[in-house]
Backbone as JSON, one array per atom type, in Angstrom:
{
  "sequence": "MKGLSFKKELIDAQDELLRFAYRLTSDREEANDLLQETSLKALDNEDKYTPNTNFRGWIYTIMRNIFINNYRKLVREQTFVDRTENLYHLNLPQNSGLRSAGGAHDLKEMYRIVNELPEEYRDPFTMHVSGFKYREIAEKLDLPLGTVKSRIFFTRQKLRKDLKDFL",
  "N": [[24.3, -14.48, 22.54], [23.16, -18.31, 22.71], [22.8, -20.3, 20.17], [20.77, -22.24, 20.14], [19.21, -20.94, 22.68], [19.02, -18.43, 20.86], [16.99, -19.73, 18.72], [14.86, -20.58, 20.3], [14.0, -18.16, 21.33], [13.23, -16.68, 18.86], [11.59, -18.68, 18.06], [9.42, -18.04, 20.37], [8.49, -15.65, 19.15], [7.12, -15.58, 17.26], [4.28, -15.43, 16.97], [3.81, -13.14, 17.45], [5.06, -11.83, 15.38], [3.5, -12.51, 13.16], [1.69, -11.23, 13.69], [2.02, -8.67, 13.26], [3.63, -8.51, 10.75], [0.9, -8.69, 9.42], [-0.33, -6.65, 10.14], [1.42, -4.7, 7.95], [1.17, -5.53, 5.44], [-1.84, -6.35, 5.42], [-3.06, -8.44, 4.15], [-2.99, -11.95, 4.19], [-1.36, -14.38, 3.1], [0.41, -13.31, 2.36], [1.56, -11.84, 4.53], [2.36, -14.58, 5.88], [4.18, -15.0, 3.65], [6.14, -12.96, 4.33], [6.53, -13.43, 7.3], [8.09, -15.96, 7.03], [10.0, -15.09, 5.4], [11.63, -13.58, 6.98], [11.81, -14.74, 9.51], [13.99, -16.61, 8.14], [15.8, -14.79, 7.23], [16.59, -13.83, 9.82], [17.67, -15.8, 11.36], [19.99, -16.86, 9.23], [21.5, -14.54, 9.59], [22.42, -14.5, 12.58], [24.72, -14.6, 13.78], [25.31, -11.59, 13.7], [23.76, -10.79, 15.22], [23.84, -8.93, 18.38], [24.54, -10.49, 21.65], [22.23, -9.99, 24.73], [20.86, -7.75, 24.32], [18.28, -6.28, 22.86], [16.5, -8.27, 21.83], [13.6, -8.84, 20.09], [12.88, -6.01, 19.11], [15.43, -5.83, 17.33], [14.02, -8.02, 15.43], [12.17, -7.34, 14.9], [12.73, -5.56, 13.06], [14.24, -6.28, 11.11], [11.9, -7.34, 9.71], [10.36, -5.09, 9.22], [12.26, -3.77, 7.25], [12.67, -6.12, 5.35], [9.86, -5.45, 4.38], [9.25, -3.19, 3.27], [11.33, -3.32, 1.38], [11.1, -5.31, -0.35], [8.28, -3.59, -0.98], [9.08, -1.56, -2.44], [10.39, -2.3, -4.86], [8.05, -3.78, -5.7], [6.92, -1.63, -6.41], [8.77, -0.27, -8.31], [8.67, -2.52, -10.69], [6.29, -2.23, -11.24], [6.62, 0.16, -12.94], [6.0, 1.85, -15.99], [8.33, 2.44, -18.33], [8.42, 4.62, -21.21], [10.2, 4.27, -23.51], [10.34, 4.57, -26.02], [11.29, 6.62, -28.88], [9.75, 8.7, -30.2], [7.69, 8.51, -27.88], [5.45, 6.99, -28.33], [4.1, 5.21, -26.65], [2.82, 6.02, -24.49], [1.7, 7.95, -26.1], [-0.65, 6.63, -26.8], [-4.18, 6.49, -27.48], [-6.19, 6.27, -24.7], [-8.54, 4.19, -23.86], [-11.28, 5.15, -21.64], [-13.05, 2.98, -19.87], [-15.69, 4.16, -19.79], [-19.37, 3.39, -20.54], [-21.33, 4.93, -21.94], [-21.56, 7.16, -24.57], [-20.66, 9.85, -24.43], [-17.76, 9.49, -23.22], [-15.83, 10.55, -22.44], [-16.74, 13.16, -21.93], [-18.48, 12.32, -20.0], [-16.35, 11.78, -17.92], [-14.64, 14.41, -18.25], [-16.57, 15.49, -16.46], [-16.99, 14.23, -14.01], [-13.87, 14.51, -13.18], [-14.43, 17.24, -12.63], [-16.26, 17.75, -10.91], [-15.21, 16.67, -8.56], [-12.31, 17.81, -8.6], [-13.78, 20.12, -7.03], [-14.79, 19.23, -4.84], [-13.7, 20.11, -1.01], [-9.98, 20.33, 0.05], [-9.61, 18.22, 2.1], [-11.49, 16.05, 1.72], [-10.85, 15.73, -1.48], [-7.79, 14.64, -1.82], [-7.27, 12.78, -0.28], [-9.18, 10.73, -1.91], [-8.19, 11.03, -4.65], [-5.54, 9.89, -4.13], [-6.91, 7.51, -3.46], [-8.14, 6.46, -5.64], [-5.77, 6.35, -7.01], [-4.34, 4.54, -6.22], [-3.45, 3.82, -3.64], [-3.47, 2.35, -0.6], [-5.8, 2.58, 2.05], [-4.33, 2.63, 4.12], [-1.97, 3.18, 3.88], [-2.73, 5.94, 2.94], [-3.49, 7.39, 4.92], [-1.25, 7.47, 6.71], [0.55, 9.15, 5.21], [-1.12, 11.3, 5.04], [-1.51, 12.04, 7.37], [-3.63, 11.31, 9.08], [-6.28, 9.55, 10.89], [-7.4, 5.8, 10.5], [-10.25, 5.96, 10.05], [-11.04, 7.88, 9.37], [-10.03, 8.38, 6.88], [-10.95, 6.63, 5.41], [-13.77, 7.12, 6.0], [-14.03, 9.52, 4.28], [-13.0, 9.43, 2.03], [-15.66, 7.88, 1.32], [-17.65, 9.01, 1.64], [-17.09, 11.1, -0.48], [-17.53, 8.97, -3.01], [-19.77, 9.46, -2.86], [-20.97, 11.32, -3.05], [-20.28, 11.59, -5.78], [-21.54, 9.67, -7.15], [-24.19, 10.68, -6.57], [-24.19, 13.45, -7.77], [-23.66, 12.06, -10.64], [-26.18, 10.76, -11.28], [-27.1, 11.48, -13.75], [-25.43, 11.3, -15.67], [-24.62, 8.68, -15.93]],
  "CA": [[23.39, -15.92, 22.58], [23.65, -19.54, 22.03], [22.03, -20.74, 19.09], [19.8, -22.91, 20.7], [18.25, -19.99, 23.03], [18.27, -17.68, 19.66], [15.9, -20.05, 18.01], [13.88, -20.42, 21.51], [13.59, -16.59, 20.86], [12.89, -16.66, 17.17], [9.94, -19.68, 17.54], [8.33, -17.31, 20.76], [7.98, -14.13, 19.08], [6.65, -15.86, 15.92], [2.77, -15.12, 17.06], [3.87, -11.46, 17.05], [5.83, -11.01, 14.26], [2.5, -13.09, 12.6], [0.21, -10.39, 13.72], [2.51, -7.72, 12.54], [3.35, -8.94, 9.52], [-0.2, -8.76, 8.78], [-0.66, -5.2, 9.87], [2.17, -4.13, 7.47], [0.61, -6.64, 4.45], [-3.18, -6.66, 5.25], [-2.78, -10.17, 3.44], [-2.44, -13.3, 5.06], [-0.72, -15.29, 2.51], [1.57, -12.23, 2.18], [1.48, -12.27, 5.82], [2.93, -15.29, 6.16], [5.56, -15.25, 3.63], [6.63, -12.06, 5.29], [7.24, -14.15, 8.27], [8.77, -16.89, 6.51], [11.36, -14.27, 4.68], [11.8, -13.06, 8.21], [12.36, -16.25, 9.69], [15.11, -16.72, 7.52], [16.8, -13.8, 7.29], [17.37, -14.23, 11.36], [18.49, -17.13, 11.06], [21.43, -16.5, 8.74], [22.18, -13.57, 10.51], [22.18, -14.99, 14.03], [25.64, -13.58, 14.26], [25.17, -10.27, 13.87], [22.63, -10.23, 16.86], [24.72, -8.88, 20.05], [23.41, -11.21, 22.76], [21.87, -9.07, 25.99], [20.05, -6.33, 23.61], [16.5, -6.26, 22.51], [15.87, -9.28, 20.26], [12.32, -8.32, 19.48], [13.3, -4.82, 18.31], [16.46, -6.51, 15.92], [13.6, -9.26, 14.31], [10.76, -6.27, 13.8], [13.35, -4.02, 12.41], [14.35, -6.78, 9.48], [10.76, -7.48, 8.84], [9.88, -4.19, 8.84], [13.36, -3.41, 6.05], [12.23, -6.67, 4.1], [8.56, -5.17, 3.87], [9.8, -1.51, 2.34], [12.54, -3.36, 0.12], [9.72, -5.98, -1.25], [7.22, -2.89, -1.43], [10.22, -0.39, -3.25], [10.72, -3.67, -5.63], [6.96, -3.86, -6.63], [6.28, -0.29, -6.99], [9.77, -0.51, -9.53], [8.43, -3.49, -11.29], [4.85, -1.65, -12.15], [6.28, 1.65, -13.07], [6.19, 1.54, -17.15], [9.01, 3.68, -19.02], [8.5, 4.64, -22.21], [11.52, 4.44, -24.2], [10.31, 5.03, -27.39], [11.53, 7.84, -29.54], [7.86, 9.4, -29.85], [6.67, 8.17, -26.8], [4.22, 6.06, -28.74], [3.12, 4.04, -25.86], [2.34, 7.56, -23.74], [0.59, 8.86, -26.78], [-1.63, 6.22, -27.62], [-5.59, 6.82, -26.84], [-6.73, 5.31, -23.97], [-10.01, 3.72, -22.88], [-11.81, 5.96, -20.43], [-13.81, 2.75, -19.68], [-17.17, 4.54, -19.67], [-19.91, 2.82, -21.75], [-21.73, 5.68, -22.8], [-21.16, 7.76, -26.16], [-20.53, 10.84, -23.91], [-17.4, 9.1, -22.09], [-15.3, 12.02, -22.38], [-18.04, 14.24, -20.92], [-18.79, 12.22, -18.12], [-14.81, 11.85, -17.5], [-14.79, 15.92, -17.76], [-17.98, 16.22, -15.38], [-16.37, 13.35, -13.09], [-13.23, 14.96, -12.73], [-14.88, 18.95, -12.43], [-16.99, 17.69, -9.2], [-14.04, 15.75, -7.75], [-11.91, 19.37, -8.11], [-14.81, 21.33, -6.55], [-14.67, 19.25, -3.33], [-12.61, 20.54, -0.14], [-8.69, 19.49, 0.09], [-9.62, 16.97, 2.91], [-11.91, 14.98, 0.88], [-10.09, 15.27, -2.66], [-7.0, 14.15, -1.77], [-7.36, 10.55, 0.04], [-10.14, 10.19, -2.65], [-7.34, 10.95, -5.65], [-4.5, 8.85, -4.24], [-7.18, 5.93, -3.52], [-8.06, 6.58, -7.42], [-4.07, 6.38, -7.98], [-3.94, 2.72, -6.08], [-2.8, 3.71, -2.82], [-4.53, 1.84, 0.18], [-6.34, 3.27, 3.2], [-3.49, 2.74, 5.67], [-0.64, 4.45, 3.02], [-3.25, 7.58, 2.75], [-3.3, 7.79, 6.64], [-0.43, 7.22, 6.8], [1.04, 9.49, 4.48], [-1.81, 12.34, 5.22], [-1.28, 11.6, 9.07], [-4.75, 10.88, 9.52], [-6.85, 8.37, 11.36], [-7.52, 5.47, 8.94], [-11.24, 5.57, 10.0], [-11.55, 9.1, 8.67], [-9.53, 8.32, 5.26], [-12.33, 5.55, 5.09], [-15.05, 7.9, 5.62], [-13.79, 10.87, 3.63], [-13.37, 8.56, 0.54], [-16.77, 7.28, 0.49], [-18.43, 10.0, 1.13], [-16.7, 11.48, -1.91], [-17.87, 8.33, -3.79], [-21.28, 9.16, -2.14], [-21.42, 12.41, -3.63], [-20.1, 11.62, -7.03], [-22.9, 9.14, -7.33], [-25.83, 11.62, -6.13], [-23.69, 14.71, -8.56], [-23.21, 11.64, -11.88], [-26.64, 9.82, -11.56], [-27.78, 11.49, -15.07], [-24.64, 10.6, -16.62], [-24.44, 6.62, -15.62]],
  "C": [[23.97, -17.16, 22.02], [23.12, -19.58, 21.44], [20.91, -21.27, 19.29], [18.89, -22.05, 21.81], [17.98, -19.13, 21.98], [17.24, -18.2, 19.09], [14.35, -20.2, 18.68], [13.15, -18.77, 21.3], [12.9, -16.35, 19.76], [11.68, -17.7, 17.42], [9.08, -18.39, 18.63], [7.57, -16.49, 20.25], [6.97, -14.47, 17.52], [5.0, -15.6, 15.29], [3.13, -13.67, 16.39], [4.42, -10.62, 15.75], [4.39, -11.48, 13.15], [1.79, -11.77, 12.2], [1.16, -8.76, 13.1], [2.79, -7.34, 10.83], [1.94, -8.63, 8.54], [-0.79, -7.5, 8.85], [-0.11, -4.62, 8.45], [1.71, -4.36, 5.83], [-1.14, -6.58, 4.1], [-3.42, -7.9, 4.43], [-2.26, -11.26, 4.41], [-1.54, -14.33, 4.46], [0.98, -14.25, 2.64], [2.46, -12.34, 3.62], [2.65, -13.46, 6.26], [4.44, -15.86, 5.14], [6.18, -14.27, 4.15], [7.71, -12.85, 6.38], [8.04, -15.12, 8.23], [10.6, -16.32, 6.12], [12.44, -14.01, 6.02], [12.75, -13.56, 9.2], [14.07, -16.69, 9.54], [16.41, -16.06, 7.54], [18.01, -13.66, 8.98], [18.8, -14.99, 11.48], [20.33, -17.36, 10.32], [22.07, -15.52, 8.7], [22.66, -13.48, 11.74], [23.8, -14.58, 14.31], [25.93, -12.58, 14.61], [24.34, -10.13, 14.96], [23.65, -10.45, 18.05], [23.59, -9.49, 20.6], [23.03, -10.21, 24.07], [20.95, -7.75, 25.07], [18.59, -7.17, 23.18], [16.17, -7.05, 21.39], [14.8, -9.03, 20.0], [12.52, -7.19, 18.74], [14.16, -5.14, 16.94], [15.34, -7.33, 15.04], [12.26, -7.92, 13.75], [11.71, -5.33, 13.06], [13.6, -4.9, 10.76], [13.39, -7.1, 8.73], [10.07, -6.29, 7.97], [11.08, -3.64, 7.05], [12.91, -4.53, 4.8], [10.88, -6.02, 3.42], [9.13, -4.16, 3.12], [10.94, -2.41, 1.36], [11.44, -4.22, -0.69], [8.83, -4.89, -1.6], [8.32, -1.77, -2.66], [10.19, -1.52, -4.9], [9.4, -3.79, -6.67], [6.88, -2.64, -7.19], [7.86, -0.28, -8.12], [9.48, -1.15, -10.78], [7.25, -2.93, -11.99], [5.13, -0.41, -12.93], [7.05, 1.08, -14.97], [7.4, 2.85, -17.62], [8.63, 4.0, -20.3], [9.08, 5.05, -22.76], [11.36, 4.86, -25.48], [10.8, 6.15, -28.12], [10.31, 8.9, -29.71], [7.11, 9.49, -28.84], [5.15, 7.97, -27.43], [3.27, 5.48, -28.2], [2.2, 5.62, -24.76], [1.17, 8.01, -24.55], [-0.27, 7.78, -27.54], [-3.4, 6.35, -26.9], [-5.77, 5.27, -26.0], [-8.39, 5.33, -23.88], [-10.62, 4.27, -21.81], [-12.43, 4.96, -19.34], [-15.48, 2.62, -19.61], [-18.1, 4.11, -20.6], [-20.53, 4.01, -22.58], [-20.96, 6.62, -23.84], [-20.05, 8.79, -25.97], [-19.43, 10.36, -23.22], [-16.66, 10.0, -21.69], [-15.52, 13.22, -21.7], [-17.65, 13.85, -19.85], [-17.25, 12.2, -17.03], [-14.25, 13.69, -17.09], [-15.62, 16.4, -16.16], [-17.08, 15.38, -14.08], [-15.11, 14.4, -12.45], [-13.21, 17.02, -12.17], [-15.7, 18.61, -10.69], [-15.86, 17.45, -8.16], [-12.5, 17.34, -7.59], [-12.4, 20.41, -7.05], [-14.59, 20.79, -5.08], [-13.4, 19.63, -2.41], [-11.46, 19.62, -0.36], [-9.7, 18.54, 0.98], [-10.1, 15.85, 2.49], [-11.25, 14.71, -0.43], [-8.93, 14.89, -2.55], [-6.81, 12.93, -1.51], [-8.44, 9.99, -1.19], [-9.26, 10.01, -3.83], [-6.31, 10.06, -5.09], [-5.47, 7.87, -4.06], [-7.83, 5.79, -5.17], [-7.0, 6.19, -7.86], [-3.45, 5.4, -7.23], [-3.54, 2.95, -5.06], [-3.87, 2.96, -2.01], [-4.58, 2.52, 1.08], [-5.15, 3.42, 3.9], [-2.16, 3.49, 4.71], [-1.16, 6.11, 3.25], [-3.59, 8.55, 4.06], [-2.15, 8.31, 6.54], [0.4, 8.82, 6.52], [0.63, 11.07, 4.64], [-1.87, 12.76, 7.02], [-2.91, 12.0, 9.44], [-5.14, 9.63, 10.28], [-7.51, 7.58, 10.04], [-9.21, 5.72, 8.9], [-11.61, 6.76, 9.27], [-11.28, 9.17, 7.45], [-10.62, 7.65, 4.98], [-13.65, 6.66, 4.68], [-15.56, 8.96, 4.62], [-14.17, 10.34, 2.49], [-14.54, 7.81, 0.24], [-18.04, 8.0, 0.64], [-17.88, 10.84, -0.38], [-17.65, 10.71, -3.21], [-19.1, 8.43, -4.18], [-22.04, 10.54, -3.3], [-20.83, 12.58, -5.57], [-21.11, 10.68, -7.85], [-24.08, 9.77, -7.57], [-25.21, 12.64, -7.84], [-23.58, 13.31, -10.23], [-24.58, 11.21, -12.27], [-27.2, 10.48, -13.21], [-26.8, 11.22, -15.87], [-24.55, 9.23, -16.63], [-25.81, 5.97, -16.1]]
}
């Protein structure tokens, strides 16, 4: 593929790539950054593209790989490893964030209620509380996105109802 034709293909794919980037990131700014990074990588690696093959498949693969690498890097950066001899940081008392004096009791009650839930409600809720996004939960549990959102919503409702005396 000649340089001019390659650039035209890349420009023609920008709208579709932006939509794909938004589906991956769920954030407009991150999607624009991902699109820009993908375009630059494609231009830098133009010589590696084989003419008369699936250009869009090639460019989508670049975008997906950049997204995965960025995600893994972010997870690594956010992982805290306590390297102190006596695990000082891990043994520090943690503030539960609950306002009442019986906060520890409230937390135990919340865990009890969540653990009594059927697995199909408990798993998505605990994953969500752990920081997973709805889309990630749906993929990992092989469920439709709407089902994941509904199950998390119903679990929250149950917690509110069952914990109303504690809050």
